[in-house]
C-alpha positions in Angstrom: 0.6 -5.7 -26.3 -3.2 -5.2 -26.4 -3.4 -1.7 -25.0 -7.1 -1.5 -25.7 -7.7 -4.5 -23.4 -5.6 -3.0 -20.7 -7.5 0.3 -21.1 -10.9 -1.5 -20.8 -9.9 -3.3 -17.6 -8.2 -0.2 -16.2 -11.1 2.1 -16.9 -13.7 -0.4 -15.6 -11.8 -0.7 -12.3 -11.4 3.1 -12.0 -15.1 3.7 -12.7 -15.9 1.4 -9.7 -13.9 3.9 -7.5 -15.9 6.9 -8.6 -19.2 4.9 -8.0 -18.0 4.2 -4.4 -16.3 7.5 -3.8 -17.4 7.7 -0.1 -15.9 4.3 0.7 -12.8 4.5 -1.6 -11.6 8.0 -0.9 -13.6 9.9 1.8 -13.5 7.2 4.5 -9.7 6.6 4.4 -9.1 10.4 4.5 -11.4 10.9 7.5 -9.8 8.0 9.3 -6.3 9.4 8.7 -7.5 12.8 9.9 -8.6 11.2 13.1 -5.2 9.7 13.6 -3.7 13.2 13.3 -6.1 14.6 15.9 -5.7 11.7 18.4 -2.0 11.0 18.1 -1.1 14.6 17.5 -3.0 15.8 20.5 -2.6 12.9 22.9 0.9 11.7 22.2 2.3 14.8 20.5 1.9 16.7 23.8 4.2 14.2 25.5 6.6 13.5 22.7 7.6 16.9 21.3 10.2 15.8 18.8 11.6 12.7 17.2 15.1 13.1 15.6 14.6 16.8 15.5 11.2 16.7 13.8 7.9 17.5 15.6 5.9 14.4 16.4 2.9 15.5 14.4 5.1 16.0 11.3 7.1 12.8 12.0 4.1 10.5 11.8 2.9 11.8 8.4 4.9 9.4 6.2 3.8 6.5 8.4 0.2 7.4 8.1 0.4 7.7 4.3 2.1 4.3 4.1 -0.5 2.8 6.4 -3.3 4.0 4.0 -1.4 3.1 0.8 -0.6 -0.4 2.0 -4.1 -1.3 3.1 -5.9 0.4 0.2 -3.6 -1.2 -2.4 -4.3 -4.6 -1.0 -8.0 -4.0 -0.6 -8.5 -2.5 -4.1 -6.5 -5.2 -6.0 -7.9 -8.2 -4.0 -11.5 -7.2 -4.4 -11.0 -6.2 -8.0 -9.9 -9.7 -9.0 -12.0 -11.6 -6.4 -15.4 -10.3 -7.5 -15.1 -11.5 -11.1 -14.2 -14.9 -9.6 -17.2 -14.7 -7.3 -19.7 -13.9 -10.1 -18.0 -16.0 -12.7 -17.0 -13.3 -15.2 -13.4 -14.1 -14.7 -13.8 -16.9 -17.3 -14.9 -14.4 -19.9 -11.7 -12.5 -19.3 -9.5 -15.6 -19.4 -11.1 -16.8 -22.6 -10.8 -13.5 -24.3 -7.8 -12.7 -26.6 -6.0 -11.0 -23.7 -2.7 -12.2 -22.2 -2.1 -12.7 -18.6 0.3 -9.8 -18.5 -2.4 -7.5 -19.9 -4.9 -8.7 -17.3 -2.4 -8.0 -14.4 -1.4 -4.6 -15.8 -5.1 -3.6 -16.0 -6.1 -4.7 -12.5 -2.9 -3.9 -10.7 -2.5 -0.6 -12.5 -6.0 0.6 -11.5 -5.5 -0.5 -7.9 -2.1 1.3 -7.7 -3.5 4.4 -9.3 -6.3 4.6 -6.7 -3.7 4.2 -3.8 -1.4 6.8 -5.2 -4.3 9.3 -5.6 -5.3 8.5 -2.0 -1.8 8.9 -0.7 -1.5 12.3 -2.4 -4.9 13.4 -1.0 -3.8 12.3 2.5 -0.6 14.3 2.1 -2.6 17.4 1.2 -4.9 16.8 4.2 -1.9 16.4 6.5 -0.6 19.8 5.4 -3.8 21.3 7.0 -2.7 19.9 10.4 1.1 20.1 10.4 3.8 21.9 8.4 5.2 19.6 5.7 8.6 19.7 4.1 9.5 17.2 1.4 13.2 17.4 0.8 13.3 14.8 -1.9 10.0 14.9 -3.8 11.1 12.5 -6.6 12.3 9.9 -4.1 9.0 10.3 -2.3 7.0 9.6 -5.5 9.4 6.7 -6.3 8.7 5.0 -2.9 5.0 5.8 -3.2 4.6 4.3 -6.6 6.8 1.2 -5.8 4.9 0.5 -2.7 1.5 1.0 -4.3 2.4 -1.3 -7.2 4.0 -3.9 -5.0 1.1 -4.2 -2.6 -1.4 -4.1 -5.4 0.3 -7.2 -6.8 0.2 -8.7 -3.3 -3.5 -7.9 -3.1 -4.0 -9.4 -6.5 -2.5 -12.7 -5.2 -4.7 -12.6 -2.2 -7.8 -12.1 -4.3 -7.0 -15.2 -6.4 -6.1 -17.2 -3.4 -9.2 -16.3 -1.4 -12.3 -18.5 -1.8 -14.5 -16.4 0.5 -14.9 -12.9 1.7 -13.5 -13.9 5.1 -10.2 -15.0 3.6 -10.2 -11.8 1.6 -10.0 -9.8 4.8 -7.9 -12.2 6.9 -4.3 -11.5 5.7 -4.8 -7.6 5.6 -6.4 -7.5 9.0 -4.3 -10.2 10.9 -0.9 -9.7 9.2 -0.5 -6.5 7.2 -2.1 -4.0 9.5 -0.3 -5.2 12.6 3.0 -5.2 10.7 2.3 -1.6 9.6 1.6 -0.4 13.2 4.7 -2.2 14.4 6.8 -1.0 11.5 7.6 2.5 12.8 4.6 4.3 11.6 4.2 6.3 14.9 7.7 6.0 16.3 11.3 5.6 15.4 12.8 2.1 15.6 15.9 3.7 17.2 13.7 4.5 20.3 13.3 0.8 21.1 15.7 -1.3 23.3 18.3 -3.1 21.3 16.6 -6.5 21.6 13.3 -5.2 20.4 15.0 -3.2 17.7 16.6 -6.3 16.3 13.2 -8.1 16.2 11.5 -5.1 14.6 14.1 -5.0 11.8 12.7 -8.4 10.7 9.5 -6.6 9.8 9.6 -5.8 6.0 7.3 -2.8 6.5 10.0 -1.0 8.5 12.1 -0.6 5.3 9.2 0.8 3.3 8.3 3.4 6.0 11.9 4.3 6.7 12.7 5.0 3.0 9.5 7.0 2.6 10.2 9.0 5.7 13.8 9.7 4.5 12.4 11.4 1.4 10.7 13.9 3.7 13.1 14.7 6.4 16.4 12.8 5.6 16.0 10.7 8.7 15.7 6.9 8.5 15.9 3.9 10.7 17.8 1.9 8.0 19.8 3.0 5.0 17.9 4.3 2.0 19.6 1.8 -0.3 18.5 -1.1 1.9 14.9 0.3 1.9 14.8 0.5 -1.9 16.4 -2.9 -2.2 13.8 -4.5 0.1 10.9 -2.8 -1.8 12.2 -4.0 -5.1 12.9 -7.5 -3.7 9.3 -7.8 -2.5 8.0 -6.6 -5.8 10.1 -9.3 -7.6 8.6 -11.9 -5.3 5.1 -10.8 -6.0 5.7 -10.8 -9.7 7.1 -14.3 -9.6 4.1 -15.5 -7.6 1.7 -13.9 -10.1 3.6 -15.6 -13.0 3.3 -18.9 -11.2 -0.4 -18.5 -10.6 -1.2 -17.9 -14.3 1.4 -20.5 -15.4 -0.3 -23.2 -13.3 -3.9 -21.9 -13.3 -4.0 -21.9 -9.5 -7.5 -21.2 -8.3 -8.4 -20.1 -11.9 -9.1 -23.3 -13.8 -11.7 -25.0 -11.6 
């Protein structure tokens, strides 16, 4: 394992974050703070509690997941797409660096950014509502697994995309709606039985449910199922990345 190559890619990607601090960190934190103000004031006055937890506190895990999912995809997809766009990807591919090391460098940096952002948003949320994390280690486990999984997913999107429009298409048209409909701002158990069955087909439900359980021990589905779905999606993304480098899809031409 060429750790120096991994470190070079990782530090380069992390340095890009510090150069664009306003866009990478400040903007998502401000957006999330606005969610607290709008949803906490407008809806929180009408829905006082959900499963015994105040509404403002209840939506914290969903808001963290919303930011982590979108930022993981955005960081990883742009991180690998830009070298393709300017042509420097061929220098990396021709260097004595394995595909595994390339993926670890790019995905590791994207996941690190998302985890840092998630922790900052948690600290920001504590300024608005009282937070109680009953299972901090499980919270970190779900946070890291989600960041790594969707960073891999973003890496796949970055390789697949052949234009900036496609780079934004899947996150905007698919991932963000699934996150909003995945129980970020409500409990799935509040829905009628028919809609609840349809909602359970949304994979994001399992991520948010497991993450919320680590805070309050309340969940829409079992924790084991949430963990299994997260690991399963991670395995699918790893398989797709292996296939991309194995076949040279969108990399060799």
